C-alpha positions in Angstrom: -38.9 -36.5 -51.0 -38.0 -38.9 -48.0 -38.8 -37.2 -44.7 -36.7 -38.4 -41.3 -38.3 -38.7 -37.9 -36.9 -39.0 -34.9 -36.6 -42.1 -33.4 -37.5 -42.1 -29.7 -34.8 -45.1 -29.3 -32.0 -42.8 -29.3 -33.6 -40.1 -27.2 -35.0 -42.4 -24.3 -32.0 -41.9 -21.9 -32.8 -37.5 -22.1 -36.7 -38.8 -21.8 -35.9 -40.7 -18.8 -33.9 -38.1 -17.0 -36.7 -35.4 -17.5 -39.5 -37.4 -16.4 -37.4 -38.5 -13.4 -36.5 -35.0 -12.5 -40.1 -33.7 -12.8 -41.1 -36.8 -10.3 -38.7 -35.3 -7.7 -39.4 -31.9 -8.3 -43.1 -32.1 -7.9 -44.8 -31.2 -5.0 -45.5 -34.4 -2.6 -48.1 -32.6 -0.4 -49.9 -28.9 -0.5 -49.5 -28.9 3.2 -47.9 -25.7 4.7 -44.3 -27.1 5.6 -42.5 -24.2 7.6 -44.9 -22.8 9.2 -45.5 -22.3 13.2 -42.7 -21.5 16.1 -39.1 -22.6 16.2 -38.3 -25.2 18.4 -34.7 -25.4 19.3 -32.6 -27.9 21.5 -29.0 -28.0 22.6 -26.3 -28.8 25.2 -25.8 -24.6 25.7 -26.9 -21.8 24.1 -24.7 -18.0 24.2 -27.3 -15.1 23.1 -26.7 -11.5 22.7 -29.4 -8.8 22.0 -26.7 -6.0 21.2 -25.3 -4.6 18.7 -27.0 -7.5 16.9 -29.5 -10.5 18.1 -27.5 -13.5 17.6 -27.9 -16.7 19.6 -25.1 -20.0 19.7 -26.6 -23.4 20.2 -24.2 -25.8 20.6 -23.6 -29.7 21.0 -26.5 -31.9 19.9 -28.6 -29.3 18.4 -32.1 -30.1 16.7 -34.2 -27.2 15.7 -38.2 -27.7 14.1 -40.3 -26.0 12.2 -43.6 -27.3 11.3 -42.4 -30.4 9.1 -38.5 -29.3 9.1 -36.3 -30.7 11.5 -32.5 -30.3 11.3 -29.4 -31.8 13.4 -26.5 -30.2 13.6 -23.4 -29.8 15.9 -23.8 -26.0 16.4 -26.5 -23.6 14.6 -25.9 -19.9 14.8 -29.5 -17.9 14.7 -29.4 -14.6 13.3 -32.3 -12.2 13.9 -33.5 -8.7 13.3 -36.3 -7.2 15.1 -37.2 -10.7 17.0 -38.0 -12.1 13.6 -35.3 -15.0 12.5 -33.4 -14.4 9.4 -31.1 -17.3 9.3 -30.5 -20.4 11.0 -26.7 -21.6 10.0 -25.6 -25.3 11.1 -22.6 -26.8 11.1 -21.7 -30.4 11.9 -20.0 -33.4 10.6 -22.5 -33.7 8.7 -25.8 -31.3 9.5 -28.8 -33.6 8.1 -32.5 -32.5 7.8 -35.7 -34.2 7.0 -39.1 -33.3 5.8 -41.2 -36.1 6.4 -44.3 -35.2 4.7 -42.6 -34.5 1.4 -40.6 -37.8 2.0 -37.0 -35.5 1.6 -34.1 -35.4 3.5 -30.5 -34.6 3.4 -27.2 -33.6 4.8 -24.4 -31.3 3.9 -20.8 -29.9 5.7 -23.0 -26.5 6.6 -27.2 -25.9 6.4 -28.5 -22.4 6.0 -32.0 -22.2 6.8 -33.9 -19.4 5.9 -37.5 -19.1 7.5 -38.5 -15.6 6.1 -37.9 -17.0 2.4 -38.5 -20.6 3.2 -35.2 -22.2 1.7 -32.6 -24.8 2.9 -29.1 -24.3 1.3 -26.6 -27.4 1.8 -23.1 -26.5 1.0 -20.1 -28.7 1.0 -20.6 -32.3 -0.3 -24.4 -31.6 -0.5 -27.0 -35.0 -1.0 -30.9 -34.5 -1.1 -33.2 -37.1 -1.5 -36.5 -38.1 -1.9 -36.9 -41.8 -1.3 -34.4 -43.4 -3.1 -34.0 -40.7 -5.8 -30.7 -38.6 -5.1 -29.0 -35.2 -6.4 -25.8 -34.0 -5.0 -23.2 -31.1 -5.6 -21.4 -28.6 -4.0 -24.5 -26.7 -3.0 -28.2 -27.7 -3.0 -30.9 -25.1 -2.6 -34.2 -26.7 -1.9 -37.1 -24.0 -1.9 -39.8 -25.4 0.6 -42.9 -23.6 -0.5 -42.8 -24.4 -4.3 -40.6 -28.0 -3.2 -38.2 -27.2 -6.4 -33.9 -27.5 -6.0 -30.9 -25.9 -7.6 -27.8 -27.8 -7.6 -24.2 -26.3 -8.6 -20.9 -28.2 -8.5 -18.0 -27.3 -7.1 -15.4 -26.1 -9.7 -14.1 -28.7 -12.1 -16.3 -30.9 -10.9 -20.4 -31.8 -12.0 -23.8 -32.4 -10.3 -25.0 -35.9 -9.8 -28.1 -37.6 -9.9 -29.4 -40.6 -9.6 -33.4 -41.5 -10.4 -35.2 -44.6 -9.9 -38.5 -44.5 -12.4 -41.7 -45.9 -11.4 -41.2 -48.5 -14.0 -38.1 -49.8 -12.3 -40.0 -51.6 -9.8 -42.2 -53.5 -11.8 -41.2 -57.3 -12.3 -39.1 -58.9 -15.1 -42.1 -60.7 -16.0 -44.4 -59.1 -18.3 -43.8 -55.8 -16.8 -46.6 -56.3 -14.2 -45.9 -55.1 -10.6 
């Protein structure tokens, strides 16, 4: 009886994608990323405390908390009993960076949830770690676990581009 063995030659693209995805999802730094006070600068601010706690910042908005920096045209903060629940940013586009994890991204709308440590990019959403990129209609990035979830718009697909470490080697003998 002759046994068939799987050849790695047929499955190397799948293996490359899995290894690359693991590299993108792996934590780059173990330090707390979105801790400490939230600092916001903008051209204008309109705030109300009743019936709900809400603040609307407009014009060249920059939100910073720990390692997270968000740039937007408009930012609406909602709070409950003085604790920020969501920060919803809009712009053309809205962008964020997280330098210690070497990540940055943009989208039409960004929702930052400090209590659950999530950044949600919606509408033409893109997220990079170094040169590696993932994109879709909605990209959710979980700050504490540094994991990502991506969904596409109806009738569309998510898109990923990964640069494996081996791609950086020279063509002469595979040495760096």
